[in-house]
C-alpha positions as CSV (number, residue, x, y, z in Angstrom):
1,X,4.6,-30.7,-62.0
2,X,6.3,-32.3,-59.0
3,X,4.4,-32.1,-55.7
4,X,6.2,-30.9,-52.6
5,X,5.4,-32.0,-49.1
6,X,3.7,-29.6,-46.7
7,X,6.4,-28.2,-44.4
8,X,5.9,-29.1,-40.7
9,X,4.5,-26.5,-38.4
10,X,4.3,-26.1,-34.6
11,X,0.5,-26.1,-34.3
12,X,0.5,-25.6,-30.5
13,X,2.6,-22.4,-30.9
14,X,0.8,-20.9,-33.9
15,X,-2.8,-22.1,-33.6
16,X,-3.3,-22.3,-29.8
17,X,-5.3,-25.5,-30.4
18,X,-8.3,-23.5,-31.8
19,X,-10.6,-25.3,-34.2
20,X,-13.0,-23.7,-36.7
21,X,-15.1,-24.9,-39.5
22,X,-14.8,-22.6,-42.5
23,X,-14.1,-22.5,-46.1
24,X,-12.2,-19.9,-48.0
25,X,-12.6,-21.1,-51.6
26,X,-15.5,-19.9,-53.8
27,X,-18.0,-19.3,-51.0
28,X,-20.9,-17.0,-52.0
29,X,-23.7,-15.5,-50.0
30,X,-26.0,-18.1,-51.6
31,X,-23.7,-20.8,-50.3
32,X,-23.9,-19.4,-46.8
33,X,-27.7,-19.1,-47.0
34,X,-27.9,-22.7,-48.1
35,X,-25.6,-23.9,-45.4
36,X,-27.2,-22.3,-42.4
37,X,-30.5,-24.2,-42.5
38,X,-28.5,-27.4,-43.0
39,X,-26.4,-26.6,-40.0
40,X,-29.5,-26.1,-37.9
41,X,-31.1,-29.3,-39.2
42,X,-28.1,-31.5,-38.3
43,X,-27.5,-29.8,-35.0
44,X,-24.3,-27.8,-35.4
45,X,-24.3,-25.3,-32.6
46,X,-21.8,-22.6,-31.6
47,X,-20.7,-21.9,-28.1
48,X,-20.0,-18.3,-27.2
49,X,-18.7,-16.6,-24.1
50,X,-19.3,-12.8,-23.9
51,X,-16.9,-10.4,-22.1
52,X,-16.8,-6.7,-21.5
53,X,-14.3,-4.8,-23.7
54,X,-12.3,-3.9,-20.6
55,X,-11.5,-7.7,-20.2
56,X,-9.8,-7.9,-23.6
57,X,-6.3,-8.6,-22.2
58,X,-7.6,-11.2,-19.8
59,X,-9.5,-12.9,-22.6
60,X,-6.5,-13.0,-24.9
61,X,-4.5,-14.7,-22.1
62,X,-7.4,-17.2,-21.7
63,X,-7.3,-18.0,-25.4
64,X,-3.5,-18.3,-25.3
65,X,-3.7,-20.7,-22.4
66,X,-6.5,-22.8,-23.9
67,X,-8.8,-21.9,-21.0
68,X,-11.9,-21.1,-23.1
69,X,-14.1,-23.8,-24.5
70,X,-16.1,-21.3,-26.6
71,X,-15.7,-18.4,-29.1
72,X,-14.9,-15.2,-27.2
73,X,-17.0,-12.1,-28.0
74,X,-16.2,-8.7,-26.7
75,X,-19.1,-6.4,-25.8
76,X,-18.5,-2.7,-26.7
């Protein structure tokens, strides 16, 4: 089977410079339970900013403009 190159993508346009650590292949609940203590042990920390639901449009603009340095969470 011949390998084909990965086509180019405009990352700034489609990903808004967001970065996440995640896996989508063969992850089980047990894998997650094993990973969380390790993450705490080696110092992986998340940064979260909370916003009221009424601020959703404002938050989306901030995400689009790369103005947040944390994960955005909307409070109901």
